Phi, psi and omega in degrees: 000132181284142177266153181282128176269161180289340179252065178292172178300316179298317179298315179296323178293321176294317176301318181295316180297315178295319180298320179293312182298314181283335175294325176295317178297316177297323177295318177296318177300320178295323179292323182273351181305310181300322179295317180295315181297328180278321187264315181221070188299335181289351176265002183300325179300327177292319179292312182294330180300337179300337182286358175278343187305313185305310183291321181296311181297314181299316181291323179293321181283310191265325180051053180225158176296147173073353183292328178295314182295313180299314182294321177299317181295318178298315179299320179296322178294321177293315179301325181297335178293333179284326181211085183303332180295337181260016183305315180293326176295315179297315182292317177299316177297317180299315180295319180293307182296318178297319179295320178296314180296319178293321181297317179296317178294322180293327178300331178260014180055033178057032181248333181253121183240030177295156181302327184305321184291329176292320182285332174298312179296324180296318180292319177300314179297318180300317178295317178298316178301315181300316181292312183295312184288334177307315182278323183290325184259008177054054182295339180297343179280348182275162174295155180305320180297324180289325178295315180296316178297320178301312181298317180296314181292325180297322179279320182285332180306303178297329179293316178297313179295329177295317178299318177297315180298321178296318178298315179295313180299319179297318178296318178295321179296315178296330180283354177094018180288330183294132176297149180265000000 
């Protein structure tokens, strides 16, 4: 008799649906990134923070191992359709953000699904985003107030998107999307 795996067909289909929806959001974020970097670079953390959505929603709905990573990869493939030149960036971001979200869940052995654990991963991602983008976007060229605002937005961006993702995931869970 075959045993049930955590990544059943239904689970994968839910991951795919979430991945497509959040991949569209990620694709739009990718499209507006050059405009944001040129006009208001200190808001880039808010734009990049949208990429936390796939894993947050998937983990809130499914509460299973690997769903964040799978959903992130699907979302990255969808986002890549919006800007194929950034496909490796989308996939790299998906793997990094998904791995961080999975690692936090793994630390609790996928048993504790309190809101705090989602926000821990969001703050870690926000700090990472702040450090990486600081060098990539040449933030040292900005005024001191813009640098401070940039650091705050970089950390708060993923936190804000995490709160949105928890709300969406919770609504989907209440609607019966989660496998039984």
